[in-house]
N, C-alpha and C positions, 0 to 999 in steps of 0.2 A: 575471417577478418575480426568479427566481434570477439572471438576467443582470444586472439592475440592482443587486442586492446584490453580485455579483461585481465589477461595475464600481466600486461604491463602495469596496470593499476595495482594489482596485488604485489608485484615486484617493488613498486614505488612504496607501498605500505611497509614492506620489510626493510627497505633502505632507510626510510624515515623513522623507523623504530615504533611504528604504530602498534598498539596492543591488539592481540588476537582475542576473539571472544573467549571467555573462560570456559573450560570444559566442564561438563556435568557428568553425573554418574550414568545418565541415560544418553547415549549418543543420538544426535539428530538424524532423522530419516527424511526422505524427500517430502513426506506429508506432515512431519512434526519437527520443527527446529527446536533446539534446546531452549527451554523457557527462560533460562537465566542469561541468555546470550546478550552481549552488548549490542547497541544499535549498529546497524551496518551502513556506514557512510565512509567513503574513502576521501580523505582530505586531498585537495587539489583537483583532480579530475572529476570528482563527484560534487564539486561546488558549482552550482548553476550560474551562468552569466545572467545577471538580472535584466539586461536589455534584450536577451534572446527569447525568453518565453515567460508567459504569465503562469505556466504550469510546469515548474522545474522538474518534477518527477518524470513527466512524459518526455521531456528533453533528454534527461539522463538515460532513461530506458532505451530510447531510440538510438542513442550513441553507444551505451555500454551494456545494455541488457539488465536483467534483474540480478542483484548481487547474491552471492552464496550467503547463507545456506538456503535461500529461497528458490534457487533455480531448480526446475523440475518438479516442484511441489504440485500435488493434485489434491483436490478436495476429497477426503475419504467418506464424506457424508452423502447419502443418497438424497436426491431432491424430492423428499416426501413432504406432505403438508405440515407435519409436525416440525420438520427442520425449517421450512420456509416461514412458518408462524413464529418460531423462535427467532429467526433472523429478522423478521419484521419488527418484533418487540425490541430487539437490540438496536435496530436502526432508529426506531422512534425514540428510544431512550438516549442514545449517544450521538447519533448522526444527524437527525432531522433538524436539530437546533441550528446547525450551521449549513448543512447541505439542502435543507428544506424538505418538506413532505414529498415533493415531486422529484427531488434529486437534482434540481437545477442550480444549486449553489446559492439559493436565495433565502436561506433560513434566517430567522430573526437575529440570532447571535452572529451570523456570518456577514451581515450587512456592514458591520464596522471593521471587518478584518481586511488587512492588506498583506499579501495578496488575498483576493476573495477565495472562498472555499471552492474546491473543484466542482465543476458541473458534471455530475454523473450521467446526465442525459447525453452529453457529448461522447461518453464512452461507447454508446451504442453505434456510433459511426466509426469507431476505431477498434476493430475486433481484437487486435493483439493486446489491448489494454484490459480485455475481459479475461485474460488468462488467469487461472487459479493462482499461480505464483505471484503475479503482479498484484492482484487484489489482496492476497494474504499479506504480502510485504507492505503494501500501502497502509493497511489497517494496523498491522502489528507495530510497525516502526513510526507511523505518523509522519509529520513533516517538519518538525522543529529543526532537525539537522539540515533541512533543505530551505529554511527561511520561511516556512509557513507556520500557521498557528495550530495545525492538526496535531493533537497529542498522540503519543504512542499508546496503543491499547494492549500490547502484549503482556503487560503486568496486571492490567485490570480485567481483561477478558480471558477465559480459558480458550484453548486451541479450538475446541468444537464450537464455541460461541463465535470466534472469528470466522470459522468455516461456514457457520449458519448465516451470518450476516453477508458473507461473500455470496453464498447461494441465493439469498434474497435479492441482493443488488443485481446479480447477473440475470436472474429469472425475471425481474421486473424492469429491465432495460429494454426499450426506452420507457421511461416514466412519461406520463402525460404532462406536458408542460407548455406554457405559453412562451417560455424562454427559448425554445428550440427554433 
């Protein structure tokens, strides 16, 4: 059922003349999408209804799944201390200011955002949101196309850095938080 919905979305893209991501010299693989790919957001079906969910990405994934080229991606990095330490450093530098040190969406810069930053603690109760492909897509594409303030990090962070912060978040869920 999800596959037919996804196919309908892509057919709609072709009919409306939406541009496909530019090709690169290095083809995307399930663990590494093209670095110069355009943001993956489908007009129409991928636009969240503001009254339905405070977390539009989760609503979209529940209905349509993770978009290509992120489908089927797996983290190629082993969860070693060095990878988790790198992920923690990246989280502290780029994520904690909005998501908070505990991941509860209560960072100092996030308090004034609408919608509020995602509560990563909540992810521990929703196992499918911990999928590698979901986490990579979320970090790489950000949320501006979904009406949130999260910037896309695919141009700022290398693929291994996105994977490292993904591993750190997954390994440390649930964060200790009074928000839970």
